[in-house]
MDAnalysis code that builds the backbone (N, CA, C; Angstrom):
import MDAnalysis as mda
import numpy as np

u = mda.Universe.empty(507, n_residues=169, atom_resindex=np.repeat(np.arange(169), 3), trajectory=True)
u.add_TopologyAttr("name", ["N", "CA", "C"] * 169)
u.add_TopologyAttr("resid", np.arange(1, 170))
u.add_TopologyAttr("resname", ["UNK", "UNK", "UNK", "UNK", "UNK", "UNK", "UNK", "UNK", "UNK", "UNK", "UNK", "UNK", "UNK", "UNK", "UNK", "UNK", "UNK", "UNK", "UNK", "UNK", "UNK", "UNK", "UNK", "UNK", "UNK", "UNK", "UNK", "UNK", "UNK", "UNK", "UNK", "UNK", "UNK", "UNK", "UNK", "UNK", "UNK", "UNK", "UNK", "UNK", "UNK", "UNK", "UNK", "UNK", "UNK", "UNK", "UNK", "UNK", "UNK", "UNK", "UNK", "UNK", "UNK", "UNK", "UNK", "UNK", "UNK", "UNK", "UNK", "UNK", "UNK", "UNK", "UNK", "UNK", "UNK", "UNK", "UNK", "UNK", "UNK", "UNK", "UNK", "UNK", "UNK", "UNK", "UNK", "UNK", "UNK", "UNK", "UNK", "UNK", "UNK", "UNK", "UNK", "UNK", "UNK", "UNK", "UNK", "UNK", "UNK", "UNK", "UNK", "UNK", "UNK", "UNK", "UNK", "UNK", "UNK", "UNK", "UNK", "UNK", "UNK", "UNK", "UNK", "UNK", "UNK", "UNK", "UNK", "UNK", "UNK", "UNK", "UNK", "UNK", "UNK", "UNK", "UNK", "UNK", "UNK", "UNK", "UNK", "UNK", "UNK", "UNK", "UNK", "UNK", "UNK", "UNK", "UNK", "UNK", "UNK", "UNK", "UNK", "UNK", "UNK", "UNK", "UNK", "UNK", "UNK", "UNK", "UNK", "UNK", "UNK", "UNK", "UNK", "UNK", "UNK", "UNK", "UNK", "UNK", "UNK", "UNK", "UNK", "UNK", "UNK", "UNK", "UNK", "UNK", "UNK", "UNK", "UNK", "UNK", "UNK", "UNK", "UNK", "UNK", "UNK", "UNK", "UNK", "UNK", "UNK"])
u.atoms.positions = np.array([
    [0.928, -1.278, 0.074],
    [0.065, -0.033, 0.028],
    [0.868, 1.502, -0.015],
    [0.368, 2.156, -0.724],
    [0.942, 3.599, -0.645],
    [0.888, 4.359, 0.650],
    [1.716, 5.445, 0.806],
    [1.375, 5.950, 2.072],
    [-0.161, 6.938, 1.921],
    [-0.308, 7.352, 0.796],
    [-1.674, 7.971, 0.223],
    [-2.717, 6.998, 0.668],
    [-2.718, 5.557, 0.339],
    [-3.704, 4.321, 0.581],
    [-3.961, 4.385, 1.986],
    [-2.572, 4.139, 2.889],
    [-2.409, 3.970, 4.177],
    [-3.410, 4.992, 4.807],
    [-3.141, 6.476, 4.518],
    [-3.669, 7.658, 5.133],
    [-5.326, 7.578, 5.125],
    [-5.730, 7.131, 3.740],
    [-7.246, 6.844, 3.309],
    [-7.715, 6.065, 4.203],
    [-7.401, 4.679, 4.423],
    [-7.658, 3.896, 5.364],
    [-7.766, 4.028, 6.702],
    [-6.421, 4.837, 7.017],
    [-6.654, 5.285, 8.432],
    [-7.692, 6.361, 8.479],
    [-8.233, 6.984, 7.632],
    [-9.108, 8.197, 7.813],
    [-10.294, 7.486, 8.013],
    [-10.555, 6.693, 6.979],
    [-11.887, 6.034, 6.921],
    [-12.192, 5.124, 8.122],
    [-11.135, 4.552, 8.920],
    [-11.420, 3.626, 10.217],
    [-11.669, 4.506, 11.362],
    [-11.285, 5.784, 11.422],
    [-11.933, 6.460, 12.590],
    [-13.181, 7.001, 12.198],
    [-13.920, 6.147, 13.152],
    [-15.361, 6.676, 12.959],
    [-15.903, 7.951, 13.798],
    [-15.348, 8.246, 14.894],
    [-15.435, 9.079, 15.717],
    [-14.756, 10.549, 15.236],
    [-15.324, 11.617, 15.207],
    [-14.568, 12.711, 14.804],
    [-13.451, 13.169, 15.895],
    [-13.682, 12.927, 17.209],
    [-12.587, 13.107, 18.079],
    [-11.204, 12.316, 17.779],
    [-11.677, 11.165, 17.567],
    [-10.441, 10.348, 17.231],
    [-9.648, 10.515, 15.781],
    [-10.334, 11.023, 14.764],
    [-9.769, 11.610, 13.897],
    [-9.136, 12.999, 14.154],
    [-9.346, 13.717, 14.933],
    [-8.710, 14.908, 15.093],
    [-7.408, 14.820, 16.218],
    [-7.647, 13.770, 17.064],
    [-6.427, 13.299, 17.692],
    [-5.556, 12.687, 16.674],
    [-5.621, 11.952, 15.614],
    [-4.821, 11.173, 14.617],
    [-4.057, 12.402, 14.087],
    [-4.945, 13.391, 13.591],
    [-4.303, 14.584, 12.796],
    [-3.355, 15.293, 13.530],
    [-3.646, 15.800, 14.590],
    [-2.791, 16.210, 15.643],
    [-1.591, 15.610, 16.109],
    [-1.599, 14.243, 16.171],
    [-0.527, 13.456, 16.271],
    [0.551, 13.291, 15.224],
    [-0.220, 13.452, 14.255],
    [0.609, 13.329, 12.894],
    [1.265, 14.631, 12.591],
    [0.522, 15.845, 12.959],
    [1.361, 17.095, 12.510],
    [2.379, 17.384, 13.646],
    [2.224, 16.932, 14.778],
    [3.208, 17.118, 15.648],
    [4.611, 16.640, 15.366],
    [4.749, 15.491, 14.592],
    [5.718, 14.874, 14.150],
    [6.169, 15.142, 12.979],
    [5.596, 16.441, 12.280],
    [6.271, 17.042, 10.901],
    [6.992, 18.382, 11.613],
    [8.298, 18.476, 11.348],
    [9.041, 19.607, 12.025],
    [8.758, 20.875, 11.151],
    [8.609, 21.010, 9.642],
    [8.611, 22.256, 9.159],
    [7.230, 22.633, 8.962],
    [7.018, 24.173, 9.118],
    [5.441, 24.818, 9.006],
    [5.067, 24.625, 7.690],
    [5.554, 24.668, 6.870],
    [5.134, 24.544, 5.156],
    [4.643, 23.151, 5.276],
    [5.285, 22.167, 5.568],
    [4.940, 20.648, 5.418],
    [3.479, 20.553, 6.188],
    [3.675, 21.184, 7.330],
    [2.575, 20.935, 8.233],
    [1.413, 21.372, 7.366],
    [1.235, 22.676, 6.865],
    [0.108, 23.389, 6.094],
    [-0.005, 22.526, 4.806],
    [0.750, 21.825, 4.385],
    [0.596, 20.993, 3.153],
    [-0.158, 19.813, 3.477],
    [0.012, 19.254, 4.375],
    [-0.456, 18.015, 4.941],
    [-1.821, 18.052, 5.503],
    [-2.001, 19.352, 6.214],
    [-3.310, 19.529, 6.664],
    [-4.161, 19.745, 5.412],
    [-3.937, 20.608, 4.463],
    [-4.572, 20.650, 3.171],
    [-5.041, 19.375, 2.464],
    [-4.097, 18.581, 2.507],
    [-4.279, 16.977, 1.971],
    [-5.165, 16.324, 3.021],
    [-5.054, 16.456, 4.071],
    [-6.027, 15.722, 4.789],
    [-7.187, 16.192, 5.042],
    [-7.380, 17.554, 4.658],
    [-8.874, 18.204, 4.688],
    [-9.460, 17.362, 3.603],
    [-8.864, 17.721, 2.236],
    [-9.489, 16.988, 1.060],
    [-9.689, 15.459, 1.194],
    [-8.895, 14.980, 1.866],
    [-9.339, 13.348, 2.104],
    [-10.527, 13.305, 2.949],
    [-10.471, 13.724, 4.259],
    [-11.752, 13.865, 5.169],
    [-12.949, 14.290, 4.502],
    [-12.883, 15.234, 3.480],
    [-14.103, 15.812, 2.971],
    [-14.287, 14.756, 2.058],
    [-13.734, 14.143, 1.237],
    [-13.887, 13.157, 0.399],
    [-14.227, 11.707, 0.757],
    [-13.591, 11.450, 1.944],
    [-13.683, 9.935, 2.375],
    [-14.965, 9.707, 3.398],
    [-15.878, 8.696, 2.742],
    [-16.830, 8.515, 3.807],
    [-16.400, 7.547, 4.561],
    [-16.836, 7.784, 5.960],
    [-16.429, 6.994, 7.143],
    [-17.748, 6.330, 7.763],
    [-17.968, 5.179, 7.185],
    [-19.094, 4.690, 7.599],
    [-19.362, 3.838, 8.935],
    [-20.227, 4.072, 9.811],
    [-20.342, 3.589, 11.092],
    [-21.029, 2.220, 10.892],
    [-20.955, 0.923, 11.568],
    [-21.595, -0.127, 11.744],
    [-22.973, 0.116, 12.465],
    [-23.980, 0.034, 11.509],
    [-25.472, 0.482, 11.925],
    [-25.480, 0.010, 13.355],
    [-25.467, -1.194, 13.927],
    [-25.781, -1.841, 15.161],
    [-24.717, -1.036, 16.174],
    [-23.497, -0.777, 15.910],
    [-22.634, -0.340, 16.653],
    [-23.457, 1.456, 16.965],
    [-23.837, 1.991, 15.739],
    [-24.134, 3.268, 15.887],
    [-25.674, 3.206, 16.966],
    [-26.534, 2.338, 16.659],
    [-27.767, 2.199, 17.336],
    [-27.360, 1.781, 18.764],
    [-26.458, 1.042, 19.134],
    [-26.114, 0.676, 20.473],
    [-25.489, 2.187, 21.179],
    [-24.883, 2.920, 20.446],
    [-24.008, 3.958, 21.050],
    [-24.453, 5.450, 20.398],
    [-25.743, 5.470, 20.088],
    [-26.057, 6.451, 19.094],
    [-26.094, 7.868, 19.781],
    [-26.071, 7.852, 21.103],
    [-26.278, 9.246, 22.068],
    [-24.366, 9.882, 21.960],
    [-23.429, 9.027, 22.250],
    [-22.093, 9.317, 21.724],
    [-21.728, 9.417, 20.446],
    [-22.041, 8.850, 19.521],
    [-22.052, 9.164, 18.007],
    [-22.459, 10.934, 17.930],
    [-23.649, 10.781, 18.247],
    [-24.248, 12.152, 17.944],
    [-23.698, 13.567, 18.648],
    [-23.227, 12.927, 20.141],
    [-22.281, 13.957, 20.940],
    [-21.195, 14.308, 20.236],
    [-20.325, 13.396, 19.828],
    [-19.111, 13.396, 18.727],
    [-19.242, 14.279, 17.746],
    [-20.426, 14.200, 16.878],
    [-20.393, 14.944, 15.762],
    [-20.630, 16.265, 15.858],
    [-21.584, 16.288, 17.298],
    [-22.091, 17.854, 17.628],
    [-20.739, 18.651, 18.132],
    [-19.821, 17.862, 19.027],
    [-18.767, 18.328, 19.627],
    [-17.386, 18.621, 18.870],
    [-17.154, 17.715, 17.805],
    [-16.027, 17.745, 17.158],
    [-16.364, 17.538, 15.427],
    [-15.489, 18.682, 14.809],
    [-16.121, 18.705, 13.453],
    [-14.308, 19.088, 12.756],
    [-13.994, 17.857, 12.182],
    [-12.655, 17.675, 11.877],
    [-12.331, 18.614, 10.756],
    [-13.106, 19.307, 9.562],
    [-12.879, 20.217, 9.023],
    [-12.579, 21.641, 9.602],
    [-13.545, 21.809, 10.586],
    [-13.304, 23.094, 11.364],
    [-11.930, 23.185, 11.928],
    [-11.677, 21.989, 12.790],
    [-10.545, 21.737, 13.367],
    [-9.278, 22.045, 12.579],
    [-9.376, 21.426, 11.319],
    [-8.116, 21.603, 10.321],
    [-8.150, 22.954, 9.892],
    [-9.247, 23.885, 9.588],
    [-9.112, 25.228, 9.340],
    [-8.534, 25.929, 10.348],
    [-9.004, 25.869, 11.609],
    [-8.080, 26.364, 12.965],
    [-6.876, 26.350, 12.659],
    [-6.254, 25.214, 12.678],
    [-4.859, 24.703, 12.857],
    [-4.044, 25.525, 11.361],
    [-4.829, 25.287, 9.987],
    [-4.640, 25.898, 9.184],
    [-3.857, 27.443, 9.318],
    [-5.034, 28.097, 9.994],
    [-5.340, 29.784, 10.066],
    [-3.671, 29.820, 11.184],
    [-3.794, 29.250, 12.051],
    [-2.772, 29.189, 13.124],
    [-1.294, 28.941, 12.571],
    [-1.357, 27.805, 11.674],
    [-0.047, 27.747, 11.093],
    [0.396, 28.746, 10.020],
    [-0.335, 29.143, 9.496],
    [-0.517, 30.652, 8.483],
    [0.466, 31.697, 9.134],
    [-0.225, 32.039, 10.067],
    [-0.079, 33.148, 10.671],
    [1.493, 32.969, 11.408],
    [1.698, 31.737, 11.792],
    [3.073, 31.390, 12.686],
    [4.134, 31.576, 11.406],
    [3.846, 31.060, 10.233],
    [4.796, 30.930, 9.293],
    [5.394, 32.334, 8.717],
    [3.856, 33.079, 8.718],
    [4.354, 34.721, 8.506],
    [4.953, 35.293, 9.428],
    [4.768, 35.029, 10.539],
    [5.714, 35.797, 11.725],
    [6.815, 35.307, 11.708],
    [7.126, 33.877, 11.377],
    [8.199, 33.721, 11.416],
    [9.201, 33.986, 10.281],
    [8.632, 34.180, 9.024],
    [9.224, 34.782, 7.721],
    [9.647, 36.428, 8.067],
    [8.920, 37.076, 8.498],
    [8.880, 38.347, 8.761],
    [10.382, 38.572, 9.921],
    [10.284, 37.767, 11.054],
    [11.547, 37.734, 11.765],
    [12.659, 37.377, 11.163],
    [12.544, 36.174, 10.128],
    [13.961, 35.772, 9.497],
    [14.298, 36.965, 8.480],
    [13.013, 37.587, 7.753],
    [13.631, 38.724, 6.901],
    [14.199, 39.831, 7.773],
    [13.806, 40.214, 8.905],
    [14.326, 41.306, 9.745],
    [15.745, 41.008, 9.953],
    [15.733, 39.576, 10.407],
    [17.245, 38.957, 11.016],
    [18.506, 38.934, 9.629],
    [17.751, 38.676, 8.316],
    [18.728, 38.741, 7.165],
    [18.990, 40.198, 6.762],
    [18.145, 41.226, 7.307],
    [18.743, 42.815, 6.841],
    [19.740, 42.936, 7.769],
    [19.643, 42.623, 9.107],
    [20.703, 42.962, 10.088],
    [22.121, 42.178, 9.609],
    [22.108, 40.795, 9.215],
    [23.151, 40.403, 8.929],
    [23.627, 40.544, 7.642],
    [22.915, 41.317, 6.632],
    [23.431, 41.217, 5.559],
    [23.473, 40.121, 4.552],
    [22.449, 39.149, 4.561],
    [22.846, 37.724, 3.970],
    [22.574, 37.849, 2.514],
    [21.862, 38.420, 1.983],
    [21.570, 38.637, 0.689],
    [20.900, 39.885, 0.360],
    [21.747, 40.801, -0.055],
    [21.193, 42.401, -0.602],
    [20.363, 42.006, -1.689],
    [20.638, 41.070, -2.717],
    [19.696, 40.991, -3.761],
    [18.548, 40.309, -3.686],
    [17.882, 40.061, -2.613],
    [16.587, 39.466, -2.292],
    [15.788, 40.633, -2.579],
    [14.431, 40.259, -3.111],
    [13.462, 41.231, -3.320],
    [12.936, 41.434, -1.629],
    [12.891, 43.136, -1.408],
    [12.669, 43.737, -0.199],
    [11.595, 44.939, -0.397],
    [10.925, 45.249, 0.630],
    [10.112, 46.195, 0.577],
    [10.855, 47.480, 0.435],
    [10.273, 48.781, 0.401],
    [11.099, 50.155, 0.793],
    [11.720, 50.212, 1.892],
    [12.917, 50.775, 2.018],
    [13.433, 50.795, 3.184],
    [13.768, 52.190, 3.752],
    [13.776, 52.645, 5.033],
    [14.287, 54.016, 5.358],
    [15.687, 54.263, 5.593],
    [16.244, 55.386, 5.916],
    [17.531, 55.878, 5.956],
    [18.246, 54.782, 6.787],
    [17.551, 54.361, 7.946],
    [18.331, 53.979, 8.969],
    [18.607, 52.231, 8.472],
    [17.648, 51.749, 8.028],
    [17.659, 50.149, 7.294],
    [18.641, 50.295, 6.246],
    [18.435, 51.486, 5.432],
    [19.770, 51.277, 4.407],
    [21.221, 51.315, 4.802],
    [21.151, 52.170, 6.023],
    [22.571, 52.344, 6.786],
    [22.944, 50.872, 7.305],
    [22.218, 50.249, 7.892],
    [22.706, 49.215, 8.341],
    [22.726, 47.903, 7.121],
    [21.944, 48.076, 6.290],
    [22.262, 47.142, 5.440],
    [23.376, 47.141, 4.341],
    [23.756, 48.322, 4.145],
    [24.851, 48.704, 3.110],
    [26.046, 48.893, 4.106],
    [25.683, 49.095, 5.275],
    [26.856, 49.194, 6.266],
    [27.717, 50.763, 6.018],
    [26.719, 51.530, 5.718],
    [27.043, 53.253, 5.223],
    [26.791, 54.150, 6.422],
    [27.723, 55.074, 6.462],
    [27.314, 56.160, 7.388],
    [26.329, 56.923, 7.055],
    [25.507, 57.756, 7.946],
    [24.598, 58.734, 7.566],
    [25.180, 59.678, 6.210],
    [26.439, 60.047, 6.383],
    [26.956, 61.173, 5.278],
    [27.216, 60.355, 3.825],
    [27.595, 59.050, 4.301],
    [27.919, 58.262, 2.929],
    [26.524, 58.130, 2.214],
    [25.805, 57.809, 2.878],
    [24.134, 57.738, 2.305],
    [23.639, 58.984, 1.359],
    [23.882, 60.321, 2.431],
    [23.672, 61.439, 1.899],
    [24.291, 61.699, 0.537],
    [25.752, 61.402, 0.530],
    [26.660, 61.640, -0.511],
    [25.857, 61.101, -1.917],
    [25.600, 59.587, -1.673],
    [25.206, 59.168, -2.699],
    [23.997, 59.332, -3.267],
    [23.084, 59.885, -2.582],
    [21.593, 60.465, -3.146],
    [22.301, 61.336, -3.761],
    [22.747, 62.596, -3.264],
    [23.713, 63.653, -4.045],
    [24.099, 63.070, -5.418],
    [24.971, 61.642, -5.417],
    [25.413, 61.558, -6.618],
    [24.129, 60.599, -7.573],
    [23.073, 60.973, -7.150],
    [21.915, 60.205, -8.060],
    [21.069, 58.995, -7.556],
    [21.541, 58.523, -5.868],
    [20.799, 57.287, -6.027],
    [19.486, 57.260, -5.581],
    [18.658, 56.420, -6.212],
    [17.412, 56.409, -6.313],
    [16.810, 56.514, -5.232],
    [15.767, 57.390, -4.858],
    [14.972, 57.267, -3.628],
    [13.242, 57.607, -3.953],
    [12.430, 57.406, -2.983],
    [10.990, 57.800, -3.297],
    [10.771, 58.414, -1.954],
    [9.739, 59.546, -2.238],
    [9.102, 60.497, -1.073],
    [7.598, 59.594, -0.801],
    [7.847, 59.502, 0.582],
    [6.021, 59.341, 1.263],
    [5.341, 60.740, 1.291],
    [4.228, 60.533, 1.332],
    [3.337, 61.870, 1.144],
    [3.963, 63.065, 2.635],
    [4.656, 62.721, 3.453],
    [4.925, 63.425, 4.487],
    [6.346, 63.953, 3.982],
    [7.155, 63.385, 3.020],
    [8.293, 63.950, 2.458],
    [9.529, 63.053, 3.167],
    [9.400, 61.922, 3.723],
    [10.118, 61.117, 3.883],
    [11.051, 60.171, 2.902],
    [12.269, 60.130, 2.784],
    [12.780, 59.230, 1.744],
    [12.894, 57.653, 1.963],
    [12.513, 57.062, 0.873],
    [12.256, 55.452, 1.069],
    [13.356, 54.874, -0.001],
    [13.762, 53.711, 0.184],
    [14.946, 53.243, -0.724],
    [14.256, 51.982, -1.460],
    [14.396, 51.633, -2.606],
    [14.082, 50.248, -3.122],
    [15.098, 49.643, -3.426],
    [15.488, 48.639, -2.570],
    [16.730, 47.886, -2.600],
    [17.066, 47.487, -3.954],
    [16.342, 47.125, -4.776],
    [16.576, 46.743, -6.026],
    [17.003, 47.579, -6.924],
    [16.451, 48.832, -6.842],
    [16.901, 50.176, -7.349],
    [18.102, 50.197, -7.315],
    [18.355, 50.468, -5.831],
    [19.499, 50.679, -5.300],
    [20.994, 49.541, -5.782],
    [20.764, 48.322, -5.709],
    [21.404, 47.662, -6.056],
    [21.883, 47.787, -7.734],
    [21.106, 48.139, -8.326],
    [21.163, 48.364, -10.132],
    [22.259, 49.791, -10.066],
    [21.587, 51.093, -9.372],
    [22.438, 51.939, -9.296],
    [23.874, 51.947, -8.767],
    [23.832, 50.777, -8.015],
    [25.439, 50.548, -7.199],
    [26.185, 50.306, -8.628],
    [25.645, 48.871, -9.490],
    [26.414, 48.060, -10.277],
    [26.777, 49.235, -11.460],
    [25.857, 50.189, -11.887],
    [25.871, 51.117, -12.926],
    [27.084, 52.335, -12.621],
    [27.025, 52.552, -11.235],
    [27.821, 53.688, -10.597],
    [29.013, 53.316, -9.924],
    [29.602, 52.068, -10.334],
    [30.544, 51.477, -9.450],
    [31.945, 52.408, -9.098],
    [32.149, 52.806, -10.419],
    [33.017, 54.002, -10.212],
    [32.936, 55.443, -9.143],
    [31.654, 55.710, -9.039],
    [31.269, 56.531, -7.740],
    [31.517, 56.300, -6.441],
    [31.437, 54.881, -6.297],
    [31.434, 54.107, -5.012],
    [32.796, 54.437, -4.245],
    [33.698, 54.955, -4.661],
    [35.003, 54.810, -3.866],
    [35.601, 56.222, -3.406],
])
């Protein structure tokens, strides 16, 4: 059996929503990367919505109250949606944290970045305020916000540096 078939069979065998949610939770705990957790949960949601999970009729009749309580209290699709929402926020938070760390460490100057202020440019390129102002006077591209503050597009700045390498010394 392939991993997909094993997962489908496991989902099909879990008649109680509470058990299905517990299985999904245990599974994603063992997945290290947030992106992989998100991908797995999207796939699991697809399978949960498309897989019929039949209950033995006699067992249902004997434990109808418990089954009905389970269906009211636990909704696998809602649980998956809540997990996905949390993981996406966590991923965005970690990405923004890593991105600000990369600015400070100047790991990849050519990566696409938003517009930066004076202070961020000084940190990123390790320039003093006077060096930055001197380069602005030489034609370093910048943008103005409505209040008149200068912002720099890193991609434009990198292009300007390449084209004006002779002015940099």
